[in-house]
Residue frames relative to the residue before (quaternion, step in Angstrom):
aa qw qx qy qz dx dy dz
M 1.0000 0.0000 0.0000 0.0000 0.00 0.00 0.00
W 0.6917 0.4699 -0.2861 0.4680 3.61 0.84 -0.92
L 0.6385 0.5283 -0.3291 0.4527 3.56 1.04 -0.76
A 0.6513 0.5013 -0.3123 0.4764 3.59 1.00 -0.80
A 0.6438 0.5117 -0.3210 0.4697 3.59 1.01 -0.78
L 0.6477 0.5089 -0.3141 0.4720 3.58 0.99 -0.79
R 0.6322 0.5257 -0.3246 0.4675 3.58 1.04 -0.76
R 0.6718 0.4821 -0.2988 0.4765 3.60 0.91 -0.86
F 0.6431 0.5133 -0.3229 0.4677 3.60 1.00 -0.78
T 0.6429 0.5161 -0.3165 0.4692 3.59 1.00 -0.81
I 0.6446 0.5054 -0.3211 0.4752 3.59 0.96 -0.82
L 0.6337 0.5288 -0.3245 0.4620 3.59 1.01 -0.79
I 0.6867 0.4803 -0.2858 0.4648 3.59 0.84 -0.97
V 0.6718 0.4972 -0.3081 0.4545 3.61 0.88 -0.89
S 0.6907 0.4663 -0.2973 0.4660 3.60 0.86 -0.87
L 0.6505 0.4966 -0.3170 0.4793 3.58 1.00 -0.76
S 0.6384 0.5227 -0.3244 0.4627 3.59 1.02 -0.75
A 0.6434 0.5114 -0.3277 0.4660 3.59 0.98 -0.78
A 0.6615 0.4971 -0.3105 0.4679 3.59 0.94 -0.82
V 0.6569 0.5033 -0.3102 0.4679 3.58 0.93 -0.88
A 0.6595 0.5069 -0.3132 0.4583 3.59 0.93 -0.85
A 0.6643 0.5047 -0.3133 0.4537 3.59 0.91 -0.86
I 0.6865 0.4644 -0.2894 0.4787 3.58 0.86 -0.89
S 0.6471 0.5205 -0.3212 0.4552 3.59 1.00 -0.78
L 0.6385 0.5157 -0.3296 0.4666 3.58 1.00 -0.74
A 0.6580 0.5050 -0.3140 0.4619 3.57 0.97 -0.83
V 0.6796 0.4683 -0.2915 0.4836 3.60 0.89 -0.91
G 0.6463 0.5232 -0.3169 0.4562 3.60 1.02 -0.77
A 0.6405 0.5132 -0.3268 0.4686 3.57 1.04 -0.73
L 0.6554 0.4976 -0.3107 0.4758 3.58 1.02 -0.75
A 0.7081 0.4481 -0.2558 0.4821 3.57 1.06 -0.73
G 0.4690 -0.6986 0.4279 0.3300 3.59 1.24 -0.27
S 0.4496 0.6833 -0.4510 0.3571 3.57 1.18 0.51
T 0.5859 -0.5560 0.4361 0.3967 3.56 -1.24 0.30
A 0.6291 -0.5703 0.3781 0.3687 3.55 -1.17 0.56
A 0.6711 0.5023 -0.3084 0.4496 3.59 0.89 -0.90
R 0.6707 0.4958 -0.3022 0.4615 3.57 0.95 -0.83
S 0.6773 0.4900 -0.3071 0.4549 3.61 0.90 -0.84
V 0.6519 0.4939 -0.3239 0.4757 3.61 0.99 -0.74
S 0.6447 0.5195 -0.3213 0.4596 3.57 0.96 -0.82
L 0.6747 0.4845 -0.2887 0.4761 3.57 0.91 -0.89
G 0.6250 0.5414 -0.3327 0.4533 3.59 1.06 -0.72
F 0.6569 0.4953 -0.3065 0.4787 3.57 0.95 -0.85
D 0.6545 0.5129 -0.3164 0.4565 3.58 0.97 -0.84
L 0.6834 0.4895 -0.2963 0.4535 3.60 0.88 -0.88
V 0.6813 0.4666 -0.2956 0.4804 3.58 0.88 -0.88
G 0.6349 0.5276 -0.3264 0.4605 3.59 1.03 -0.72
A 0.6639 0.4907 -0.3040 0.4754 3.59 0.95 -0.85
F 0.6453 0.5096 -0.3203 0.4704 3.59 0.99 -0.78
T 0.6538 0.5045 -0.3103 0.4709 3.59 0.99 -0.81
L 0.6186 0.5240 -0.3368 0.4789 3.59 1.04 -0.70
L 0.6552 0.5167 -0.3068 0.4580 3.57 0.95 -0.86
I 0.6542 0.4942 -0.3056 0.4841 3.58 0.94 -0.87
G 0.6543 0.5113 -0.3123 0.4615 3.60 0.97 -0.80
F 0.6244 0.5330 -0.3359 0.4618 3.57 1.04 -0.72
F 0.7107 0.4430 -0.2692 0.4756 3.57 0.84 -0.93
A 0.6137 0.5280 -0.3606 0.4631 3.61 1.07 -0.56
G 0.6800 0.4903 -0.2917 0.4606 3.59 1.01 -0.73
N 0.6959 0.4616 -0.2739 0.4770 3.58 1.17 -0.51
R 0.3741 0.7112 -0.5046 0.3155 3.55 1.21 0.30
G 0.4500 -0.7277 0.4599 0.2375 3.55 -0.82 0.98
P 0.6463 -0.5509 0.3705 0.3761 3.57 -1.29 0.08
V 0.5909 0.5707 -0.3644 0.4386 3.61 1.25 0.12
R 0.0839 -0.7853 0.6131 0.0164 3.57 -0.97 0.94
F 0.5614 -0.5687 0.4647 0.3813 3.56 -1.24 0.38
R 0.5130 -0.6636 0.4587 0.2934 3.54 -1.05 0.78
G 0.8261 0.0627 -0.0051 0.5600 3.59 0.82 -0.88
E 0.7243 -0.4219 0.3189 0.4424 3.52 -1.31 -0.22
S 0.7505 0.3464 -0.2110 0.5217 3.59 0.97 -0.79
A 0.4255 -0.7137 0.4999 0.2443 3.54 -1.09 0.66
T 0.6006 0.5509 -0.3733 0.4433 3.59 1.22 -0.14
A 0.0064 0.7956 -0.6049 0.0331 3.55 -1.04 0.77
M 0.5679 -0.5782 0.4599 0.3630 3.50 -1.27 0.36
F 0.6825 -0.4853 0.3527 0.4175 3.55 -1.26 0.35
G 0.8027 0.2875 -0.2202 0.4739 3.58 -0.85 0.98
Q 0.6196 0.5276 -0.3669 0.4507 3.63 1.17 -0.26
R 0.4090 -0.6899 0.5386 0.2583 3.52 -1.13 0.67
L 0.3531 -0.7569 0.5188 0.1825 3.54 -0.99 0.88
V 0.7610 0.3295 -0.1757 0.5306 3.58 1.20 -0.39
R 0.1351 -0.7510 0.6404 0.0869 3.52 -1.37 0.33
W 0.5494 -0.5822 0.4713 0.3702 3.56 -1.29 0.24
A 0.4879 -0.6612 0.4893 0.2922 3.56 -1.04 0.80
T 0.4793 -0.6451 0.5094 0.3077 3.54 -1.14 0.63
P 0.6483 -0.5109 0.3703 0.4261 3.61 -1.16 0.32
T 0.6203 0.5389 -0.3452 0.4535 3.60 1.06 -0.66
E 0.6593 0.4993 -0.3106 0.4686 3.58 0.96 -0.80
R 0.6465 0.5043 -0.3222 0.4733 3.59 0.99 -0.74
E 0.6478 0.5080 -0.3196 0.4692 3.59 1.02 -0.76
E 0.6459 0.5128 -0.3212 0.4655 3.59 0.99 -0.78
T 0.6244 0.5355 -0.3339 0.4602 3.58 1.06 -0.74
L 0.6786 0.4739 -0.2956 0.4771 3.59 0.90 -0.86
N 0.6369 0.5248 -0.3329 0.4562 3.60 1.00 -0.77
L 0.6446 0.5096 -0.3186 0.4725 3.59 0.98 -0.82
S 0.6446 0.5267 -0.3178 0.4539 3.57 0.97 -0.84
V 0.6646 0.4959 -0.3036 0.4692 3.59 0.89 -0.91
L 0.6459 0.5197 -0.3209 0.4580 3.58 0.96 -0.81
L 0.6956 0.4760 -0.2866 0.4555 3.59 0.82 -0.95
V 0.6528 0.5005 -0.3211 0.4694 3.59 0.96 -0.79
T 0.6557 0.5084 -0.3136 0.4619 3.60 0.96 -0.82
V 0.6533 0.4958 -0.3131 0.4790 3.59 0.93 -0.86
G 0.6503 0.5160 -0.3189 0.4573 3.60 0.94 -0.81
F 0.6539 0.5054 -0.3126 0.4682 3.56 0.96 -0.85
V 0.6549 0.5040 -0.3164 0.4658 3.61 0.93 -0.86
L 0.6582 0.5043 -0.3189 0.4592 3.61 0.96 -0.80
I 0.6395 0.5072 -0.3314 0.4733 3.59 1.02 -0.70
V 0.6386 0.5115 -0.3285 0.4719 3.60 0.99 -0.77
I 0.6339 0.5087 -0.3305 0.4797 3.60 1.01 -0.76
G 0.6492 0.5190 -0.3116 0.4605 3.59 0.98 -0.84
L 0.6641 0.4860 -0.3051 0.4793 3.57 0.98 -0.77
A 0.6457 0.5196 -0.3222 0.4575 3.58 1.03 -0.73
L 0.7150 0.4431 -0.2515 0.4787 3.58 1.09 -0.68
D 0.5084 0.6588 -0.4227 0.3588 3.59 1.23 -0.25
P 0.3714 -0.7667 0.4776 0.2147 3.61 -0.59 1.09
R 0.6129 0.5863 -0.3524 0.3954 3.60 1.16 -0.40
Y 0.7842 0.2767 -0.1299 0.5400 3.58 1.14 -0.60
S 0.2505 -0.7369 0.6075 0.1587 3.55 -1.27 0.48
L 0.4118 -0.7245 0.4928 0.2503 3.60 -0.83 0.93
F 0.7996 0.2049 -0.0985 0.5558 3.57 1.07 -0.66
């Protein structure tokens, strides 16, 4: 089970890194920046955004909307309590997004030509 999860996480990181690098190179070329700097900045920005999304996903409260529409007749409740499964899925999503964001920031720092990790 752990080996399969590690394999899926590695595939996620590698595919996301390839997409971030490709888009960062294209934007960096249009902006006239060096390749190393644009890729490093791209990883940092996407990692920070992913951390932010993970933070807000984890802070979602235990209340969920009852139906698809937010309008209701007089006297009906629009919200319900989340099930334990929904709360667990919310925490799992938050942990995944925060971990991916942290890994992307570390990759961005490792690729930054201005600094040395060791």
